[in-house]
C-alpha positions as CSV (number, residue, x, y, z in Angstrom):
1,X,-133.2,-85.7,24.6
2,X,-132.5,-82.2,23.2
3,X,-132.3,-83.7,19.7
4,X,-135.6,-85.6,20.3
5,X,-137.4,-82.5,21.4
6,X,-136.2,-80.5,18.4
7,X,-137.2,-83.3,16.1
8,X,-140.7,-83.3,17.6
9,X,-140.8,-79.5,17.1
10,X,-140.0,-79.8,13.4
11,X,-142.4,-82.6,13.0
12,X,-145.2,-80.5,14.4
13,X,-144.2,-77.7,12.2
14,X,-144.7,-79.9,9.1
15,X,-148.0,-81.5,10.3
16,X,-150.4,-78.7,9.3
17,X,-150.4,-76.7,6.0
18,X,-153.9,-75.2,6.1
19,X,-156.9,-74.6,8.4
20,X,-160.6,-73.8,8.1
21,X,-162.2,-73.1,11.5
22,X,-164.5,-71.2,13.7
23,X,-163.1,-69.7,16.9
24,X,-164.0,-67.4,19.8
25,X,-161.4,-64.7,19.5
26,X,-160.5,-62.3,22.3
27,X,-158.0,-59.5,22.0
28,X,-156.8,-57.2,24.8
29,X,-154.7,-54.1,24.1
30,X,-154.3,-50.6,25.5
31,X,-156.9,-51.3,28.3
32,X,-159.5,-52.4,25.8
33,X,-160.8,-55.9,25.2
34,X,-162.6,-57.0,22.0
35,X,-164.2,-60.4,21.5
36,X,-166.2,-62.2,19.0
37,X,-166.7,-65.3,16.8
38,X,-164.6,-65.5,13.7
39,X,-164.5,-67.8,10.7
40,X,-160.8,-68.3,10.0
41,X,-158.9,-69.6,7.0
42,X,-155.1,-70.0,7.1
43,X,-152.7,-71.5,4.6
44,X,-148.9,-71.6,4.5
45,X,-146.9,-69.7,3.8
46,X,-148.7,-66.4,3.9
47,X,-152.4,-66.5,3.4
48,X,-155.0,-65.6,6.1
49,X,-158.6,-64.6,6.2
50,X,-160.7,-63.7,9.3
51,X,-164.4,-62.8,9.2
52,X,-166.0,-61.6,12.5
53,X,-169.5,-62.8,12.6
54,X,-172.5,-60.7,13.7
55,X,-173.2,-61.6,17.4
56,X,-176.9,-62.0,16.6
57,X,-176.0,-65.0,14.5
58,X,-177.4,-63.5,11.2
59,X,-177.0,-60.5,9.0
60,X,-173.8,-58.9,7.8
61,X,-170.5,-59.8,9.3
62,X,-168.8,-57.0,11.4
63,X,-165.4,-57.2,9.8
64,X,-163.6,-59.0,7.0
65,X,-159.8,-59.2,6.7
66,X,-157.9,-61.0,4.0
67,X,-154.2,-61.2,3.5
68,X,-152.2,-62.9,0.8
69,X,-148.5,-62.4,0.1
70,X,-147.9,-58.7,0.4
71,X,-151.6,-57.6,0.0
72,X,-154.0,-56.8,2.8
73,X,-157.7,-56.0,2.3
74,X,-160.2,-55.0,4.9
75,X,-164.0,-54.5,4.6
76,X,-166.2,-53.0,7.4
77,X,-169.8,-53.7,6.1
78,X,-171.7,-51.6,8.6
79,X,-169.6,-48.5,7.8
80,X,-169.4,-49.2,4.1
81,X,-165.6,-48.8,4.2
82,X,-163.1,-50.8,2.2
83,X,-159.4,-50.6,2.6
84,X,-156.4,-52.0,0.7
85,X,-152.7,-51.9,1.6
86,X,-149.5,-53.8,2.1
87,X,-149.6,-56.8,4.5
88,X,-146.9,-55.4,6.7
89,X,-146.5,-56.2,10.4
90,X,-147.6,-52.7,11.2
91,X,-150.8,-52.9,9.1
92,X,-151.7,-56.3,10.4
93,X,-151.2,-55.2,14.0
94,X,-154.0,-52.7,13.5
95,X,-156.4,-55.6,13.6
96,X,-154.5,-58.3,15.5
97,X,-152.7,-56.0,18.0
98,X,-149.7,-58.4,17.7
99,X,-146.3,-57.3,16.2
100,X,-146.1,-60.2,13.8
101,X,-145.3,-60.6,10.1
102,X,-148.0,-62.4,8.2
103,X,-145.9,-65.5,7.6
104,X,-145.1,-65.8,11.3
105,X,-148.8,-65.3,12.3
106,X,-149.9,-68.0,9.9
107,X,-147.2,-70.4,11.2
108,X,-148.1,-69.9,14.8
109,X,-151.8,-70.5,14.1
110,X,-150.9,-73.7,12.3
111,X,-148.8,-75.0,15.2
112,X,-145.5,-74.3,13.4
113,X,-143.3,-72.4,15.9
114,X,-140.5,-70.4,14.3
115,X,-137.1,-71.3,15.7
116,X,-134.5,-68.6,16.2
117,X,-130.9,-69.3,15.2
118,X,-129.2,-70.8,18.2
119,X,-125.7,-71.8,19.3
120,X,-126.3,-73.5,22.6
121,X,-129.1,-75.5,24.3
122,X,-130.1,-76.2,27.9
123,X,-132.6,-78.8,29.0
124,X,-134.5,-78.8,32.3
125,X,-137.5,-80.8,33.6
126,X,-140.2,-80.2,36.1
127,X,-143.9,-79.5,36.5
128,X,-144.7,-82.7,34.5
129,X,-142.8,-81.7,31.4
130,X,-139.6,-80.3,29.9
131,X,-138.2,-76.9,29.0
132,X,-135.7,-76.6,26.2
133,X,-133.8,-73.2,26.1
134,X,-132.1,-72.1,22.9
135,X,-129.5,-69.4,23.1
136,X,-128.7,-67.3,20.1
137,X,-126.3,-64.4,19.6
138,X,-126.1,-61.7,22.2
139,X,-129.0,-62.0,24.7
140,X,-131.5,-63.6,22.4
141,X,-133.2,-66.7,23.9
142,X,-136.1,-69.0,23.0
143,X,-137.7,-71.3,25.5
144,X,-139.7,-74.2,24.3
145,X,-142.1,-76.1,26.7
146,X,-143.2,-79.7,26.3
147,X,-145.6,-81.9,28.3
148,X,-144.6,-85.3,29.7
149,X,-145.6,-86.9,26.4
150,X,-143.1,-84.6,24.6
151,X,-145.9,-82.6,23.0
152,X,-145.0,-79.0,22.3
153,X,-147.1,-76.7,24.6
154,X,-145.5,-73.3,24.0
155,X,-142.7,-71.1,23.0
156,X,-141.4,-67.8,24.5
157,X,-138.9,-65.4,22.9
158,X,-136.7,-63.2,25.0
159,X,-134.1,-60.4,24.5
160,X,-132.2,-60.4,27.8
161,X,-134.7,-60.7,30.6
162,X,-137.5,-59.1,28.5
163,X,-140.2,-61.3,27.1
164,X,-141.0,-60.3,23.5
165,X,-143.6,-62.8,22.5
166,X,-145.1,-66.0,23.9
167,X,-147.5,-68.6,22.5
168,X,-149.2,-71.2,24.5
169,X,-151.1,-74.3,23.1
170,X,-153.7,-76.3,24.9
171,X,-156.7,-78.7,24.3
172,X,-155.3,-80.8,21.5
173,X,-157.6,-82.7,19.2
174,X,-157.6,-86.5,19.6
175,X,-156.2,-87.3,16.2
176,X,-152.4,-87.4,15.7
177,X,-150.4,-85.3,16.0
178,X,-153.3,-83.3,17.4
179,X,-154.2,-79.7,16.6
180,X,-154.3,-77.2,19.5
181,X,-157.8,-75.9,19.8
182,X,-156.8,-73.3,22.4
183,X,-154.1,-70.9,21.5
184,X,-152.9,-67.8,23.4
185,X,-150.4,-65.3,22.1
186,X,-149.0,-62.4,24.1
187,X,-146.6,-59.5,23.4
188,X,-145.9,-57.8,26.7
189,X,-143.8,-55.1,25.2
190,X,-146.9,-54.0,23.2
191,X,-149.4,-54.7,25.9
192,X,-151.3,-57.2,23.7
193,X,-152.9,-60.5,24.5
194,X,-154.9,-62.6,22.0
195,X,-156.7,-65.9,22.5
196,X,-158.3,-68.3,20.0
197,X,-160.7,-71.1,21.2
198,X,-161.7,-73.2,18.2
199,X,-165.1,-74.9,18.2
200,X,-164.5,-76.2,14.7
201,X,-161.1,-76.9,13.1
202,X,-160.5,-78.7,9.9
203,X,-156.8,-79.0,9.0
204,X,-155.0,-79.8,5.8
205,X,-158.0,-79.0,3.7
206,X,-158.0,-77.5,0.2
207,X,-158.9,-73.9,0.3
208,X,-159.8,-72.0,-2.9
209,X,-157.4,-69.2,-3.6
210,X,-160.2,-66.6,-3.8
211,X,-160.9,-67.1,-0.1
212,X,-157.9,-65.0,0.6
213,X,-159.1,-61.9,-1.3
214,X,-162.0,-59.6,-1.0
215,X,-164.0,-57.8,-3.7
216,X,-165.2,-54.2,-2.9
217,X,-168.9,-53.9,-3.3
218,X,-170.2,-51.8,-6.2
219,X,-170.1,-48.1,-5.4
220,X,-167.8,-48.3,-2.4
221,X,-164.5,-46.3,-2.5
222,X,-161.3,-48.3,-2.1
223,X,-159.2,-46.4,0.4
224,X,-155.6,-46.9,1.6
225,X,-155.2,-48.4,5.0
226,X,-154.8,-45.4,7.3
């Protein structure tokens, strides 16, 4: 059964290479909660764009973020500010609040859960599904959860007893293998929780490369990401 569950995990990881969608995004961190509707583009291995729409439904967007490879660009239209910098985990976390490298964030959005190197496995069942624990060196552990149909529903990463990162997947589309339209990511050590609820999600679509870059408007100073 362990081999079957791991095979399912790798199959899901290969199922989706790109995404064009619209999602309600909610991020809580440091006692503050921000929410809004975003147009999202994601493409493996390391391309992401998120545009936060005006809540009035028209007019300028509130925020545009584009990342490709090692480059991160941010435009705040209302403030007339444009930033460029490296797409490091630290710079990305200024906007996502999650301590993730760009490639890992893209993979998680595309239902491709990174698997830590492991030496032992332990399978348990209950609550209508299965839990597969992967044990790595030292106190590193990854716990994968599956429903009764062997569909991956989440992954949690631990060091000792401390949860470092967790992702939960729900509300899968009806096509096979099914894209998770509800995604929740949490990083307790950083006090951050993010959720994405997709109202539209087109997967494995061709996305023009220029979607993952921004152009500073004429007359606006390009500043380094602070």
